[in-house]
C-alpha positions as CSV (number, residue, x, y, z in Angstrom):
1,M,123.5,111.9,71.8
2,R,125.5,108.7,72.5
3,V,127.6,108.0,75.5
4,E,130.6,105.7,74.8
5,T,132.5,104.3,77.7
6,Q,134.7,102.0,75.6
7,G,136.2,102.2,72.2
8,P,134.3,100.9,69.1
9,E,136.4,97.7,68.9
10,A,135.4,96.7,72.5
11,K,131.8,97.5,71.8
12,A,131.8,95.4,68.6
13,E,133.4,92.5,70.3
14,R,130.8,92.3,73.1
15,M,128.0,92.6,70.5
16,T,129.1,89.6,68.4
17,K,126.6,87.3,70.1
18,P,123.4,89.4,70.4
19,I,120.8,88.3,72.8
20,R,118.2,87.9,70.1
21,D,119.8,84.5,69.3
22,T,118.5,83.2,72.6
23,Q,115.2,83.5,74.4
24,G,115.9,87.1,75.5
25,P,113.5,89.4,77.2
26,R,111.3,91.7,75.1
27,H,110.6,94.1,77.9
28,V,113.1,95.0,80.6
29,A,112.2,97.3,83.5
30,I,115.0,98.9,85.6
31,I,115.1,100.3,89.1
32,M,118.0,102.7,88.8
33,D,119.3,102.8,92.3
34,G,122.6,104.0,93.8
35,N,123.1,107.5,92.3
36,G,123.3,109.1,95.7
37,R,125.7,106.6,97.2
38,W,127.9,106.8,94.1
39,A,128.3,110.5,94.5
40,T,128.9,110.2,98.3
41,Q,131.7,107.8,97.7
42,R,133.4,110.4,95.6
43,G,132.8,113.2,98.1
44,R,130.2,114.9,95.8
45,P,126.6,116.0,96.4
46,R,123.9,113.5,95.6
47,L,122.7,115.5,92.6
48,F,126.1,114.8,91.0
49,G,125.3,111.2,91.1
50,H,121.9,111.8,89.5
51,H,123.5,113.6,86.6
52,A,125.9,110.7,86.1
53,G,122.9,108.3,86.3
54,A,121.1,110.2,83.6
55,K,124.0,109.7,81.2
56,R,123.9,106.0,81.9
57,V,120.3,105.8,80.6
58,R,121.5,106.8,77.2
59,E,124.1,103.9,77.0
60,V,121.5,101.3,78.1
61,V,118.8,102.5,75.7
62,D,121.4,102.6,72.8
63,A,122.3,99.0,73.6
64,C,118.7,97.7,73.5
65,P,118.5,97.1,69.7
66,D,121.7,95.1,69.8
67,F,120.3,92.9,72.5
68,G,116.8,92.5,70.9
69,V,115.1,94.5,73.7
70,K,112.0,96.3,72.3
71,Y,110.7,97.9,75.5
72,V,112.6,99.4,78.4
73,T,111.0,101.0,81.4
74,I,113.0,103.0,83.9
75,F,112.1,104.1,87.4
76,A,113.1,107.8,87.5
77,F,111.2,109.2,90.5
78,S,108.7,107.5,92.8
79,T,105.7,108.8,94.7
80,E,107.8,108.3,97.8
81,N,110.8,110.3,96.6
82,W,109.0,113.6,97.6
83,K,110.1,112.8,101.1
84,R,113.7,113.7,100.1
85,T,115.1,117.1,100.9
86,Q,113.7,120.1,99.0
87,V,117.1,120.7,97.5
88,E,117.3,117.2,96.1
89,V,113.8,117.1,94.8
90,A,114.1,120.5,93.1
91,G,117.4,119.4,91.6
92,L,115.8,116.2,90.2
93,M,113.0,118.2,88.7
94,S,115.5,120.5,87.0
95,L,117.4,117.5,85.8
96,F,114.3,116.0,84.2
97,R,113.5,119.2,82.4
98,R,117.1,119.5,81.2
99,Y,117.3,115.8,80.1
100,I,114.1,116.1,78.0
101,T,115.3,119.3,76.4
102,S,118.8,118.0,75.6
103,E,117.8,114.5,74.5
104,A,114.6,115.1,72.6
105,R,116.2,115.4,69.1
106,A,118.6,112.5,69.6
107,L,115.9,110.2,70.8
108,R,113.7,111.0,67.8
109,K,116.7,110.6,65.5
110,E,117.5,107.2,67.0
111,N,113.8,106.2,66.4
112,V,113.1,105.8,70.2
113,R,109.5,106.2,71.2
114,V,109.1,107.8,74.7
115,R,106.2,107.5,77.1
116,F,105.8,108.7,80.6
117,I,103.8,106.9,83.3
118,G,102.8,108.1,86.8
119,D,100.6,110.8,88.3
120,R,101.4,114.2,86.8
121,V,99.3,116.2,89.4
122,R,102.3,117.2,91.5
123,L,104.6,118.0,88.6
124,D,105.1,121.6,87.5
125,D,103.5,122.8,84.3
126,K,106.8,123.4,82.5
127,L,107.9,119.8,83.0
128,I,104.4,118.4,82.1
129,N,104.5,120.4,78.8
130,L,108.0,119.1,78.0
131,M,106.8,115.5,78.7
132,D,103.8,116.0,76.4
133,E,106.0,117.5,73.6
134,L,108.5,114.6,73.8
135,E,105.7,112.0,73.7
136,L,104.2,113.8,70.6
137,M,107.6,114.2,68.9
138,T,108.4,110.5,69.2
139,A,104.9,109.1,68.7
140,D,105.7,107.7,65.2
141,C,109.0,106.2,66.2
142,T,109.2,102.5,65.7
143,G,112.4,101.5,67.4
144,V,113.0,101.0,71.2
145,N,110.0,102.0,73.4
146,L,111.4,103.9,76.3
147,T,108.9,104.4,79.2
148,I,109.9,106.8,82.0
149,A,108.2,106.3,85.4
150,L,108.0,109.8,86.9
151,N,106.1,110.4,90.1
152,Y,105.1,106.8,89.8
153,G,104.1,104.2,92.5
154,G,102.6,100.8,91.8
155,R,100.0,101.1,94.6
156,D,99.1,104.6,93.4
157,E,98.7,103.4,89.9
158,V,96.4,100.6,90.9
159,A,94.4,102.9,93.1
160,R,94.0,105.4,90.2
161,A,93.1,102.6,87.8
162,T,90.5,101.3,90.2
163,R,88.9,104.7,90.6
164,R,88.5,105.0,86.8
165,L,87.1,101.5,86.6
166,A,84.7,102.1,89.4
167,Q,83.5,105.3,87.7
168,D,82.8,103.3,84.5
169,V,80.8,100.8,86.5
170,A,78.9,103.7,88.2
171,D,78.2,105.3,84.8
172,G,77.0,102.0,83.3
173,R,79.8,101.7,80.8
174,L,81.0,98.5,82.5
175,R,79.1,95.7,84.3
176,P,80.4,94.6,87.7
177,E,80.4,91.0,86.6
178,D,82.8,91.9,83.8
179,V,85.5,93.1,86.1
180,N,88.3,90.6,86.2
181,E,92.1,90.4,86.0
182,E,91.9,91.1,82.3
183,T,89.8,94.2,82.8
184,L,91.9,96.2,85.3
185,P,95.1,96.3,83.2
186,K,93.2,98.3,80.6
187,Y,93.0,101.1,83.2
188,L,96.7,101.1,84.2
189,D,99.3,103.6,83.0
190,T,101.0,100.8,81.0
191,Y,97.9,99.6,79.1
192,V,99.6,99.8,75.8
193,L,102.8,98.0,76.9
194,P,103.5,94.3,77.4
195,D,104.3,93.2,80.9
196,P,108.0,93.2,81.8
197,D,109.9,90.0,81.3
198,L,112.8,91.0,83.4
199,V,113.2,93.6,86.2
200,I,116.7,94.7,87.2
201,R,117.6,96.6,90.3
202,T,121.0,98.0,90.8
203,S,122.9,99.0,94.0
204,G,122.6,95.8,96.0
205,E,119.1,96.4,97.4
206,A,116.8,93.4,97.1
207,R,113.4,94.9,97.1
208,I,110.9,96.1,94.4
209,S,110.0,99.5,95.9
210,N,106.5,99.7,94.7
211,F,107.5,99.4,91.0
212,L,105.1,97.9,88.4
213,L,103.5,95.7,91.1
214,W,100.7,94.4,88.9
215,Q,102.7,94.1,85.7
216,S,105.6,92.2,87.2
217,A,103.6,89.3,88.7
218,Y,105.6,86.8,86.6
219,A,108.7,88.8,85.8
220,E,112.1,87.5,86.5
221,Y,114.3,89.6,88.8
222,E,118.0,90.4,88.9
223,F,119.4,92.3,91.9
224,V,123.0,93.4,91.2
225,D,125.5,95.2,93.5
226,T,126.6,97.7,90.8
227,L,125.6,101.3,91.5
228,W,123.5,102.7,88.6
229,P,126.1,105.2,87.4
230,D,128.6,102.3,87.0
231,F,126.1,100.0,85.2
232,T,127.4,99.4,81.7
233,A,125.9,98.0,78.5
234,E,128.2,95.0,78.9
235,E,126.7,94.1,82.3
236,F,123.3,94.7,80.9
237,G,124.0,92.2,78.2
238,K,125.3,89.6,80.7
239,L,122.0,89.9,82.6
240,L,120.0,89.4,79.5
241,A,122.0,86.4,78.5
242,A,121.4,84.9,82.0
243,Y,117.7,85.5,81.5
244,G,117.8,83.4,78.4
245,A,118.9,80.4,80.4
246,R,115.9,80.6,82.8
247,D,112.9,78.2,82.7
248,R,109.8,80.3,82.9
249,R,106.7,78.2,83.6
250,F,104.2,80.8,84.8
251,G,102.8,78.6,87.5
252,A,102.6,75.5,85.3
253,V,104.6,72.3,85.5
254,K,107.0,71.6,82.6
255,A,105.9,68.4,80.7
């Protein structure tokens, strides 16, 4: 299911210089912020904004192949979001279930592989089953890798990874002297993914909100004022092009 906000001619024009012709990012992570404010500005309930934001995900994922992006990770629900009202949390959980059900066939048809990261303990069984089914349904897809962070927190992820690592040490499967910065990532939720090259946050907030803390150690960041429901594929492309002009040295000095 594709969401088109402009005609085919406009889309074709902005795709004439795909990002793959530059040093574009392979993995982009997105903090999709501003749904509630977008709805409030229109005199609508916050959940109205979340529904609009869910539609925007489709446009961005659809644009990834044109821009040479192989991996995209979206922050859908954080471990801190449980602090919101029961009405909003329940509405979000319902939205996640509906999104998976309605988008599953389209995602597979478009060759998108879907993974979920985060702690599933607090999620309801129906949602967990839908997540499992979607991961299995798209397991052999070879196009864009869409990772959805659901009940995810960077600190929580590192804590869970450390517990598993410590258990392996206690059970004798891992020696303490073998624990280093290359060992821990194997226990993270994202162990099969490359680290993000670029992290984008919408809505004008300039913080990372506990998102991919370990993985984003050397990522580039873009904080944009656009509220997530207004974030278009065109703006996405401009940010990717700007990334291509950056000089990434990873702590070294350019010769």
